[in-house]
N, C-alpha and C positions, 0 to 999 in steps of 0.2 A: 209269212205274212207281209203280201205285195202288193200294189196297187195294180189294180187293171186295167189294160188302154185306157176305156172307158169315163176310169175314173181319173187318170191321168190326165186326158181332154179337159175334163168335168171344172179343175186343175186351171191349167191352160186359161179357159174361159174364165175364171174365178179373176185370174194374174190381170188381165185387160181391163175389169171396172178400177174406176179410181177413187182412194177415201177421200182422198182432203172435200167430196162433195158428192151425196147424194143426191145431187140434182141430178147427175150426170149418172146417164146409159149409155147402156150400147148395142149393137145393130148388128144380126150376124144376116149376111147376104146368103140367098140364094147361093150367089158361085163358091159360098164358102168351102173348107174342107169339108167332104161329110161326115169327118170326127167331131167338125167342129160345130159345125148344126144337131149331132148326136147328142154330143154335152149338151149342148144348149138347151136341147129339148128335154133331158133327164133333171138336168138340174132343175126349170119350169115343174115338173112331175114333182119331184121332192121340196118342191118351195123355195129354190133356191133364188129364183128371179122372178121376175113379176111378167113375162112372156116370154116363149117355146125361142125368138126368137132372138131374145137380150133384155132388152127393157133394164128394171132397177132391179137392185139387192134387195132385198125380202131382207125382215131382220136376223135372221137365221142366214143367209146369205152373206149380209153384211159381215156375221161373226166369221162366217168358214173363208170368206175374204179375205179377213184379217187374220187369222193366223198361216192362210198359205201364204201370204206374199211375206211374215216376219216371220212364214220356217222358209222359203223362201234367203229373203235376206241373213235370215244366221247361217245356212245352209254356206253361203258366195260370200258369206263376209271374209272369210282370208282365203281366196279363190288367187289375187295376186301374188302368196308365196309361195 
């Protein structure tokens, strides 16, 4: 089992969110890479974010972003050694 390119793009979008503030959303601009635009639309359709072009994390999205960011931290904890 592996992540699809679409999953990886969705994870990248989730990584853009600042988890220290639920008052801070993101905006995916029309000039962004098509994979990023599609990822945001997919996350919106799945109920992770509030707008097709970003917006805020939903409760589900917040949980997913926390897991994604935690995994990123764990995977990179010893990258300098």
